[in-house]
C-alpha positions as a Markdown table, in Angstrom:
| # | Residue | x | y | z |
|---|---|---|---|---|
| 1 | Met | 1.5 | 37.4 | -0.8 |
| 2 | Arg | 2.8 | 34.2 | -1.8 |
| 3 | Gln | 4.3 | 33.5 | 1.5 |
| 4 | Gln | 0.6 | 33.9 | 3.2 |
| 5 | Glu | -0.6 | 31.5 | 0.5 |
| 6 | Tyr | 2.1 | 29.0 | 1.3 |
| 7 | Ile | 1.3 | 29.0 | 5.2 |
| 8 | Gly | -2.5 | 28.3 | 4.0 |
| 9 | Ile | -1.6 | 25.6 | 1.8 |
| 10 | Val | 0.6 | 24.0 | 4.6 |
| 11 | Arg | -2.2 | 24.4 | 7.0 |
| 12 | Gly | -4.8 | 22.7 | 4.6 |
| 13 | Leu | -2.6 | 19.6 | 3.9 |
| 14 | Ala | -1.7 | 19.5 | 7.5 |
| 15 | Lys | -5.5 | 19.2 | 8.2 |
| 16 | Gln | -5.9 | 16.5 | 5.6 |
| 17 | Ile | -3.2 | 14.5 | 7.2 |
| 18 | Phe | -4.9 | 14.8 | 10.5 |
| 19 | Glu | -8.2 | 14.0 | 9.4 |
| 20 | Gly | -6.9 | 11.0 | 7.3 |
| 21 | Ile | -5.2 | 9.5 | 10.1 |
| 22 | Asn | -8.2 | 9.8 | 12.5 |
| 23 | Gly | -10.6 | 8.8 | 9.7 |
| 24 | Leu | -8.6 | 5.5 | 9.2 |
| 25 | Lys | -8.3 | 4.8 | 12.9 |
| 26 | Thr | -12.3 | 5.2 | 12.9 |
| 27 | Leu | -12.7 | 2.5 | 10.1 |
| 28 | Gln | -11.0 | 0.2 | 12.4 |
| 29 | Ala | -14.3 | -0.2 | 14.4 |
| 30 | Glu | -16.2 | -0.9 | 11.3 |
| 31 | Trp | -13.7 | -3.5 | 10.0 |
| 32 | Asn | -14.0 | -5.4 | 13.3 |
| 33 | Ala | -17.8 | -5.0 | 13.7 |
| 34 | Leu | -18.4 | -6.3 | 10.3 |
| 35 | Asp | -15.5 | -8.9 | 10.1 |
| 36 | Tyr | -14.0 | -7.5 | 6.9 |
| 37 | Leu | -10.9 | -9.8 | 7.7 |
| 38 | Asn | -13.2 | -12.6 | 6.6 |
| 39 | Thr | -15.9 | -10.7 | 4.4 |
| 40 | Leu | -14.5 | -7.8 | 2.5 |
| 41 | Pro | -14.2 | -8.8 | -1.1 |
| 42 | Asp | -11.6 | -7.6 | -3.4 |
| 43 | Gly | -12.3 | -4.3 | -5.2 |
| 44 | Ile | -14.1 | -4.3 | -8.5 |
| 45 | Glu | -14.9 | -1.6 | -11.1 |
| 46 | Gln | -13.2 | 1.7 | -9.7 |
| 47 | Asn | -11.3 | -0.4 | -7.1 |
| 48 | Thr | -10.3 | -3.2 | -9.5 |
| 49 | Gly | -6.9 | -4.6 | -8.5 |
| 50 | Ile | -7.3 | -3.6 | -4.9 |
| 51 | Thr | -7.3 | -6.5 | -2.5 |
| 52 | Ala | -9.0 | -6.8 | 0.7 |
| 53 | Ala | -5.7 | -7.6 | 2.4 |
| 54 | Glu | -4.2 | -4.4 | 1.0 |
| 55 | Val | -7.1 | -2.2 | 2.3 |
| 56 | Gly | -6.7 | -3.8 | 5.7 |
| 57 | Ala | -3.0 | -3.1 | 5.7 |
| 58 | Val | -3.8 | 0.5 | 5.4 |
| 59 | Val | -6.6 | 0.6 | 7.9 |
| 60 | Phe | -4.5 | -1.2 | 10.6 |
| 61 | Ala | -0.7 | -1.2 | 10.0 |
| 62 | Thr | -0.3 | 2.1 | 8.3 |
| 63 | Ala | -2.9 | 3.9 | 10.3 |
| 64 | Asp | -1.4 | 2.5 | 13.6 |
| 65 | Ala | 2.2 | 3.5 | 12.4 |
| 66 | Leu | 1.0 | 6.9 | 11.5 |
| 67 | Glu | -0.8 | 7.4 | 15.0 |
| 68 | Ala | 2.5 | 6.2 | 16.6 |
| 69 | Thr | 4.2 | 9.1 | 14.7 |
| 70 | Leu | 1.6 | 11.5 | 16.1 |
| 71 | Ala | 2.2 | 10.2 | 19.6 |
| 72 | Ala | 5.9 | 11.0 | 19.1 |
| 73 | Gly | 5.0 | 14.8 | 19.1 |
| 74 | His | 3.9 | 15.3 | 15.6 |
| 75 | Ala | 0.3 | 15.6 | 16.8 |
| 76 | Thr | 1.3 | 18.8 | 18.4 |
| 77 | Asn | 3.1 | 20.1 | 15.1 |
| 78 | Leu | -0.1 | 19.6 | 13.1 |
| 79 | Ala | -2.6 | 20.7 | 15.7 |
| 80 | Arg | -0.9 | 24.1 | 15.9 |
| 81 | Leu | -1.8 | 24.7 | 12.3 |
| 82 | Leu | -5.4 | 23.7 | 12.6 |
């Protein structure tokens, strides 16, 4: 039954991708509302070494690029497995 397990693993990962992209897009509103461009400090403790600019790049540039990939037909591919 490895093949069925394999399908299940792919479905789970597809769901994580879909939820991750949608989660990042949702966080754009918080970034804007709280003016994180100007107020988000660089990471400390478990986030040491992570800059606010790096976080912003993921929340906007990367999330937008991934959303464009979804719009190019890949959202359908993922949604079929959800």
